[in-house]
C-alpha positions in Angstrom: 0.2 0.2 -0.1 2.9 2.4 1.1 4.5 1.5 -2.5 1.4 2.2 -4.2 0.8 5.4 -2.5 4.4 7.1 -3.2 3.8 5.9 -6.3 0.7 8.0 -7.1 2.0 10.8 -5.1 1.8 13.3 -8.2 -1.9 12.2 -8.3 -2.6 13.8 -4.5 -3.0 17.5 -5.4 -5.1 17.0 -8.4 -7.1 14.4 -7.3 -7.8 16.4 -4.3 -8.9 19.2 -5.9 -10.7 17.5 -8.8 -12.6 15.6 -5.8 -13.5 18.7 -4.0 -14.6 20.6 -7.0 -17.2 17.7 -8.2 -18.9 17.1 -4.8 -18.9 21.2 -4.0 -21.0 21.8 -6.4 -23.7 19.0 -5.6 -23.4 19.2 -1.9 -22.8 22.6 -1.2 -22.4 25.3 -3.1 -26.4 24.6 -5.1 -28.2 23.9 -1.7 -26.7 26.9 0.0 -27.7 29.1 -2.5 -31.1 27.4 -3.4 -32.1 28.0 0.3 -30.1 31.7 0.6 -32.0 32.9 -2.6 -35.3 31.4 -1.5 -35.6 31.9 2.4 -39.3 32.6 2.7 -40.3 29.5 1.0 -38.6 26.9 3.7 -39.7 25.5 7.0 -37.0 24.7 7.9 -33.5 26.2 9.2 -29.9 26.6 8.0 -28.8 24.5 10.7 -31.0 21.5 9.7 -29.3 20.7 6.6 -26.0 22.6 6.2 -23.9 19.9 8.7 -25.6 17.1 6.7 -24.6 18.6 3.7 -20.8 19.0 4.7 -21.1 14.9 5.7 -22.6 14.5 2.2 -19.8 16.6 0.5 -17.0 14.7 2.6 -18.6 11.4 1.7 -18.6 11.9 -1.7 -15.0 13.8 -2.3 -14.0 10.5 -0.7 -16.3 7.9 -3.3 -14.5 10.1 -6.2 -11.6 10.3 -5.1 -10.2 6.8 -3.5 -11.0 4.9 -6.6 -9.5 8.3 -8.7 -6.2 8.4 -6.6 -5.6 4.1 -7.0 -6.7 3.3 -10.5 -4.5 2.0 -12.5 -2.5 4.9 -15.2 -4.4 3.9 -18.3 -7.8 4.3 -16.7 -6.5 7.2 -14.7 -5.8 9.2 -17.8 -9.2 9.0 -19.0 -11.4 9.3 -15.6 -9.2 12.4 -14.4 -10.0 14.8 -17.0 -13.8 13.7 -17.6 -14.6 14.2 -13.8 -13.2 17.4 -13.6 -14.5 18.4 -16.6 -18.0 16.6 -15.1 -17.5 18.9 -12.3 -16.8 22.2 -14.8 -20.1 21.3 -16.4 -22.2 21.0 -13.3 -20.9 24.9 -12.5 -21.1 26.3 -15.9 -24.9 24.6 -15.8 -26.0 25.8 -12.5 -24.8 29.2 -13.1 -24.5 30.0 -16.4 -26.9 27.4 -19.0 -29.8 27.3 -17.0 -31.8 29.6 -19.5 -35.3 30.1 -18.9 -35.5 28.3 -15.7 -35.6 29.5 -12.4 -33.9 28.1 -9.5 -36.7 27.7 -7.6 -40.3 28.3 -9.6 -42.3 27.2 -6.2 -44.4 24.6 -7.8 -42.7 21.9 -9.8 -39.4 22.2 -10.9 -39.5 18.9 -13.4 -42.5 20.6 -15.1 -40.7 22.9 -16.8 -39.5 22.8 -20.6 -37.2 25.1 -21.8 -37.3 25.8 -25.8 -36.1 23.3 -28.4 -33.2 25.5 -28.9 -32.2 26.1 -25.7 -31.8 22.3 -25.4 -30.0 21.8 -28.3 -27.3 24.3 -27.3 -27.5 23.1 -24.1 -26.8 19.7 -25.6 -24.1 21.1 -27.7 -21.7 22.8 -25.2 -22.1 19.1 -22.9 -21.5 17.3 -26.2 -18.6 19.4 -27.2 -16.5 19.7 -23.6 -16.8 16.0 -22.7 -15.4 15.2 -26.4 -12.4 17.3 -25.2 -12.1 15.5 -22.3 -12.0 12.2 -23.6 -9.7 13.5 -26.6 -7.4 14.9 -23.5 -6.9 11.2 -22.7 -5.1 10.8 -25.9 -2.6 14.1 -25.6 1.1 12.7 -25.0 1.6 15.8 -22.7 0.4 14.7 -19.5 1.3 17.9 -17.3 -0.7 20.1 -20.1 -3.5 17.8 -19.0 -2.6 18.1 -15.7 -2.5 22.1 -15.9 -5.5 22.4 -17.8 -7.5 20.1 -15.1 -5.9 21.7 -12.1 -6.9 25.1 -13.7 -10.4 24.1 -14.1 -11.0 22.8 -10.6 -9.5 25.8 -8.9 -12.2 28.2 -11.3 -15.0 25.5 -9.9 -13.5 24.9 -6.5 -13.3 29.1 -5.6 -16.5 30.2 -7.4 -18.3 27.9 -5.4 -16.5 29.0 -2.1 -16.8 32.7 -3.3 -20.5 32.3 -3.7 -20.9 30.6 -0.4 -19.2 33.0 1.3 -20.8 36.0 -0.3 -24.8 35.0 0.2 -23.7 34.0 3.8 -22.4 37.7 4.0 -25.0 39.5 2.6 -28.6 37.2 3.0 -30.1 38.9 5.9 -31.2 36.2 8.7 -30.1 33.0 6.5 -28.6 31.7 10.3 -31.6 32.8 12.5 -33.9 29.8 13.2 -36.8 29.6 10.9 -39.1 31.1 13.7 -37.2 33.9 13.7 -37.4 34.6 10.0 -41.2 34.6 9.7 -42.3 37.0 12.5 -42.6 40.2 13.0 -39.1 41.1 15.1 -41.5 43.1 17.5 -44.0 40.6 18.7 -43.9 37.8 21.0 -44.1 34.3 18.8 -46.4 31.7 20.1 -45.7 28.2 18.2 -48.7 26.7 16.8 -49.3 24.0 14.4 -52.2 23.3 12.2 -53.5 20.0 12.9 -56.2 17.0 11.4 -58.1 17.9 14.8 -61.9 17.9 13.9 -61.0 16.1 10.4 -63.9 14.2 11.1 -65.9 16.1 13.5 -69.5 16.9 11.6 -72.5 19.3 13.4 -75.5 17.9 14.1 -77.6 21.1 12.6 -75.4 22.9 9.8 -72.4 21.7 7.9 -70.4 23.6 5.0 -68.1 21.2 3.6 -64.9 22.4 1.0 -63.2 20.4 -0.8 -60.1 21.8 -2.5 -58.4 19.3 -5.1 -55.5 21.2 -5.8 -55.0 21.2 -10.0 -58.7 19.9 -10.6 -58.7 21.2 -14.2 -62.1 20.1 -15.7 -60.6 17.9 -18.2 -59.4 15.7 -15.7 -62.6 15.5 -13.9 -64.4 14.6 -17.4 -61.5 12.2 -18.2 -61.7 10.5 -14.7 -65.7 9.9 -15.7 -65.0 8.9 -19.1 -62.4 6.1 -17.1 -64.5 5.1 -14.3 -68.3 5.9 -14.5 -69.1 5.2 -10.7 -66.7 7.8 -9.6 -69.6 10.7 -9.0 -72.0 8.1 -7.7 -71.9 9.8 -4.0 -72.8 13.2 -5.2 -76.3 13.1 -4.7 -78.1 16.3 -5.1 -75.0 17.9 -6.6 -74.6 19.9 -9.9 -71.3 19.6 -11.7 -70.5 23.2 -13.2 -68.6 22.4 -16.3 -68.1 25.7 -17.7 -66.1 27.3 -14.3 -62.9 29.0 -14.0 -60.5 29.8 -11.2 -59.4 33.5 -10.7 -55.3 32.3 -10.3 -53.0 29.6 -12.2 -51.2 28.4 -9.3 -52.4 27.0 -5.8 -50.5 30.7 -4.5 -51.8 33.0 -4.6 -55.2 31.0 -5.3 -55.9 29.3 -1.9 -54.9 32.4 0.3 -57.6 34.5 -2.0 -59.9 31.7 -1.4 -59.7 31.8 2.4 -59.6 35.3 2.5 -61.1 37.4 -0.5 -58.4 39.8 0.2 -57.4 41.7 -3.2 -53.6 40.3 -3.8 -50.9 42.0 -6.2 -47.8 40.9 -7.9 -46.1 43.4 -6.7 -46.5 42.4 -2.9 -44.1 39.5 -1.4 -45.8 36.3 -0.5 -45.2 36.5 3.2 -46.6 40.1 3.3 -49.6 39.3 1.8 -50.2 36.1 3.4 -49.6 37.6 7.0 -51.8 40.8 6.2 -54.7 38.8 4.1 -56.1 36.6 7.4 -56.6 39.8 9.4 -59.4 41.7 9.8 -62.7 40.9 7.7 -63.1 37.6 6.0 -65.6 35.2 5.3 -64.0 32.9 7.8 -64.7 35.6 10.4 -68.5 35.9 9.2 -68.8 32.5 9.6 -67.4 32.3 13.0 -69.6 35.4 13.5 -72.5 33.5 12.8 -71.7 30.6 15.2 -69.6 28.1 12.8 -66.9 26.1 14.1 -64.2 27.3 11.4 -61.4 24.7 10.7 -59.3 25.2 7.5 -57.0 22.2 6.5 -54.2 22.9 4.4 -50.7 23.5 4.5 -48.1 26.6 5.0 -46.5 27.9 2.1 -49.0 27.6 -0.4 -51.8 29.1 1.9 -50.2 30.7 4.6 -47.1 31.6 6.1 -46.9 30.5 9.6 -49.6 29.2 12.0 -48.7 32.7 14.2 -50.3 34.4 11.4 -53.6 32.4 11.5 -56.9 33.9 13.5 -57.2 32.4 16.8 -60.9 31.3 15.8 -59.7 28.6 13.8 -60.3 25.9 15.8 -57.6 23.1 14.5 -54.6 25.8 14.6 -53.4 24.9 18.6 -50.5 26.0 20.5 -47.5 23.4 21.0 -43.9 23.3 21.6 -40.9 24.6 20.4 -40.6 22.5 17.2 -37.5 24.6 15.6 -35.7 21.7 15.8 -36.3 19.1 13.4 -35.6 15.0 14.1 -33.2 13.7 12.6 -34.9 12.0 10.2 -36.3 14.9 9.4 -33.3 16.7 8.8 -32.5 14.0 6.4 -35.4 14.1 4.0 -34.9 18.0 4.0 -31.3 17.6 3.0 -32.2 14.8 0.4 -34.7 17.0 -1.2 -32.5 20.1 -1.4 -29.8 17.8 -2.8 -32.7 16.5 -5.4 -33.0 20.3 -6.5 -29.0 20.3 -7.0 -28.7 17.9 -9.3 -31.9 19.2 -11.3 -30.0 22.3 -11.4 -26.5 21.0 -12.1 -28.3 18.7 -14.8 -28.4 19.6 -18.8 -31.9 20.2 -20.1 -32.1 16.6 -21.3 -31.1 15.0 -18.3 -33.3 17.1 -15.7 -36.6 15.0 -16.2 -34.8 12.0 -14.3 -34.4 13.5 -11.0 -38.1 13.8 -10.9 -40.8 15.7 -8.8 -39.5 18.6 -7.0 -41.4 21.1 -4.9 -41.4 23.8 -1.8 -44.6 21.8 -1.2 -43.0 18.5 -0.3 -40.4 20.3 1.6 -43.5 21.6 4.2 -44.7 18.1 4.3 -42.0 16.6 5.7 -41.1 19.3 8.1 -45.1 19.0 9.3 -44.9 15.3 9.7 -41.9 15.8 12.2 -43.9 17.8 14.1 -46.4 16.2 15.7 -48.4 12.8 14.8 -51.4 15.5 14.4 -50.1 17.6 11.8 -52.5 18.0 8.9 -50.8 16.9 5.2 -52.1 17.5 1.9 -50.9 13.5 0.7 -54.5 11.7 -0.6 -53.0 8.7 1.1 -52.3 10.1 4.8 -55.7 11.9 4.5 -57.6 9.1 3.3 -56.0 6.8 6.4 -56.7 9.9 8.5 -60.8 9.9 7.4 -60.7 6.0 7.4 -59.1 5.4 10.4 -60.7 8.6 12.4 -64.3 7.7 13.7 -66.6 10.3 12.6 -68.2 12.1 15.3 -71.3 15.1 15.5 -70.4 18.1 17.7 -72.3 21.2 17.9 -74.9 23.4 16.2 -72.6 24.5 12.9 -69.1 23.4 11.1 -67.2 24.9 8.8 -64.5 22.9 7.2 -62.0 23.5 4.0 -60.3 20.2 3.2 -57.6 20.8 0.8 -55.6 17.7 -0.6 -52.6 17.2 -3.1 -55.3 16.0 -5.8 -53.7 16.1 -9.7 -50.3 18.3 -9.0 -49.0 14.6 -8.9 -50.1 11.0 -10.0 -48.6 9.8 -6.9 -50.8 6.7 -6.1 -53.2 4.0 -8.3 -56.2 2.2 -7.4 -54.9 0.5 -4.9 -52.6 3.2 -3.3 -49.3 2.1 -4.8 -47.0 4.1 -7.0 -48.4 4.0 -10.2 -45.4 3.0 -13.1 -45.8 2.7 -16.6 -48.8 5.0 -19.0 -50.7 5.0 -15.1 -47.5 7.4 -14.3 -48.7 10.1 -15.9 -52.8 9.7 -15.8 -54.0 12.4 -13.3 -57.4 10.6 -13.8 -55.8 8.0 -11.0 -55.1 11.3 -9.0 -59.0 12.5 -9.3 -60.2 8.9 -8.4 -57.9 8.8 -5.0 -59.1 12.3 -4.3 -62.7 11.2 -4.5 -62.2 8.0 -2.4 -61.8 10.6 0.4 -64.4 12.6 -0.4 -67.2 9.7 -0.7 -66.0 8.4 2.2 -66.9 11.7 4.1 -70.0 11.8 2.4 -71.2 8.4 2.6 -70.3 8.9 7.0 -72.6 12.6 6.6 -75.4 10.4 5.1 -75.2 8.0 7.7 -75.2 10.3 10.8 -78.2 12.0 8.7 -76.2 15.6 8.4 -76.3 15.4 4.9 -79.3 16.7 3.3 -79.0 20.0 4.8 -75.3 20.5 4.7 -74.0 22.9 2.0 -70.7 20.9 0.0 -68.4 22.1 -2.9 -65.7 20.0 -4.8 -63.7 22.0 -6.5 -59.9 22.8 -7.5 -57.7 25.9 -6.7 -56.8 26.2 -10.0 -56.9 23.8 -13.4 -53.7 22.4 -15.2 -51.1 25.3 -16.1 -49.7 22.9 -18.7 -46.4 25.1 -18.6 -45.0 27.7 -16.4 -42.5 29.8 -18.8 -45.0 31.2 -21.6 -48.0 32.9 -22.1 -51.3 30.9 -22.1 -52.0 28.8 -25.3 -55.4 27.5 -24.8 -58.3 27.7 -22.3 -57.7 26.7 -18.8 -60.9 25.6 -16.6 -61.6 24.2 -12.9 -64.0 21.5 -12.2 -66.6 22.4 -9.5 -69.2 20.3 -8.2 -71.6 21.9 -5.7 -74.3 20.5 -3.1 -76.9 23.3 -1.7 -78.4 23.1 1.6 -81.5 21.0 1.3 -81.3 19.0 -1.8 -81.2 15.6 -1.4 -81.5 12.3 -3.3 -80.7 13.7 -6.5 -78.8 12.3 -9.5 -76.2 14.4 -10.2 -76.9 17.1 -12.7 -74.8 19.1 -15.2 -75.0 23.0 -15.7 -73.2 24.8 -18.5 -73.5 28.2 -16.5 -70.4 30.5 -17.1 -69.6 30.6 -13.1 -66.2 30.9 -11.4 -64.8 30.7 -8.2 -65.0 34.3 -7.3 -69.2 33.0 -6.7 -68.2 30.4 -4.5 -68.6 32.9 -1.1 -72.0 33.9 -2.4 -73.2 30.3 -3.0 -72.1 29.2 0.5 -73.6 32.4 2.3 -76.7 31.9 0.2 -77.3 27.6 0.4 -76.9 28.4 4.7 -79.0 31.7 4.4 -76.1 34.2 6.1 -76.4 37.7 5.2 -73.0 38.7 5.0 -71.3 42.4 5.2 -69.8 42.3 2.1 -71.3 41.6 -1.6 -69.9 38.6 -2.4 -71.6 38.3 -5.6 -73.7 35.8 -7.5 -74.5 32.3 -6.3 -73.9 29.8 -9.3 -77.5 28.4 -8.9 -78.7 32.0 -9.6 -76.6 32.1 -12.9 -78.7 31.3 -15.9 -77.2 28.7 -18.5 -78.0 30.8 -21.6 -76.7 34.2 -20.1 -73.1 35.6 -21.6 -71.0 36.4 -18.3 -67.6 38.4 -18.2 -65.1 36.7 -16.3 -61.3 36.9 -15.6 -58.1 35.0 -15.0 -55.0 35.4 -13.8 -51.9 33.8 -15.3 -48.9 33.6 -13.8 -45.7 32.5 -15.3 -42.1 32.1 -14.6 -39.5 32.9 -17.3 -35.9 33.7 -16.4 -36.2 33.8 -12.7 -38.9 36.6 -12.8 -42.9 36.9 -13.0 -45.2 37.9 -15.5 -49.2 37.9 -15.1 -51.3 38.5 -18.2 -55.0 38.9 -17.1 -57.4 38.0 -19.4 -61.4 38.8 -19.7 -63.6 36.1 -21.0 -66.9 36.8 -22.0 -69.1 33.7 -23.0 -68.1 30.2 -22.8 -64.7 29.4 -21.7 -64.0 26.2 -23.4 -64.1 28.7 -27.0 -60.2 30.5 -26.3 -61.0 33.0 -29.3 -63.9 34.3 -26.0 -60.5 35.0 -24.1 -58.9 38.3 -24.5 -55.7 39.5 -22.8 -56.5 42.9 -21.7 -53.3 43.4 -19.3 -49.6 42.3 -19.1 -46.9 43.2 -16.5 -43.7 42.0 -15.9 -41.9 41.5 -12.2 -38.3 40.8 -11.6 -39.1 38.6 -9.0 -40.4 35.1 -8.3 -43.7 34.6 -8.0 -43.1 32.8 -4.1 -40.8 35.1 -3.1 
């Protein structure tokens, strides 16, 4: 061994530089930069992932460096420049070549589709530099190859270290615990958690249940009905409104707006908007004032910034002990999520898809699950297990429950709650089927307990399928909507082509419940004639090169006819939607 080491001593410095550089791009710089540039999007602290990232960096350094140090000379001639060039390409891709793709879109990074020209240029750069690395193995002047590789490693390693240092020194609050980052410094922070308490609690007199199936596109609802004709059998007394529009194209700000009916502007950052939206008069407060127990089952980040800012009257938000420190298991999971984002950022366009689904919502889910067994999760299987395992009970006079599930963002489960494969992996009708297994369980229990007939039930989505996030809208996008007003019973599912929208929902709920509201919430969907052409609006928000563009459309007439869509405003913001 000693003889081998002595023989290989000329390799020591170049191997160390190359393996350090290779590992630092993936395990340190990219996760650190993603976290620093998107502090408000993560529900965890720097200390929750940085030590593990350092450990993974050292492990990857050994995995790359040890074999490279000991392999035979012929193999080394190919492997050394190849790994050096790969590290340089990772740095180059993450820093300069991800044209049109932001570092953290806030939805699903793997959904983004760069232009064909960008993909071709990207592939040419990778192939050309990779070919140079392979060709260098045949150059007889090894010192020249060594010098070039050392320089590339120094450039890669040096730029990464400089960037980490710069971000650490210039990013306000990067080292603060998550608690201190999200609250106003002048307030006394009280740790709270949004639980699944009351998820299966109904009232004996009045019940309003609003199911939000995320990304519940109207086409998904129709496809699911074609494939599974019995899927909507439990919807007795419901009307299926097949010409419904959401106001927004993404979960944020759609959920926050739907809950609060507070005006939204792209010029305001997410945390500020969410913190203010729940204050003062809202439809939720009106329901509370009318005697309803208000439950909101959703998740931070997309719906609200922190439970601390949710109103006291939301019954399933409870104080809890400090949860600033995550469990080791949760830390490993959030670190793994950041490393997935890192790989996505470093991979060329043609390989980004293999990284799979990436979302800040997944990070939120990890943190929430680590807080307490009772923390609410959007995951379809977890919600299904909760409503299946928990006993439905009747308590109190009036209840309002807003139940948000992950729905159609990811096709996570097949008919048997297994991960779908093959053609099923992209079949969103499966997500509709899974969502309605939860809804059916709910409706059956309401019928069993005798509270179904007088209940108001809304089943809809926060938005439809945006299809892509990097350009203007290319066709109509509608959101599924099913509504059962109080008093309807034993009637088969009806359909309506009335031109309705999410702005009508609070008027529909209050009208069904006989509540006189302080604010004019518009028109109930049941008061819109099918032959009436209405003017509706849609705000399409898109990502492009780390910025936000908002296109506002006015729709006059049936929304399925895209000729009825007229762009009336377009504003560009040099910011992410999820700032």
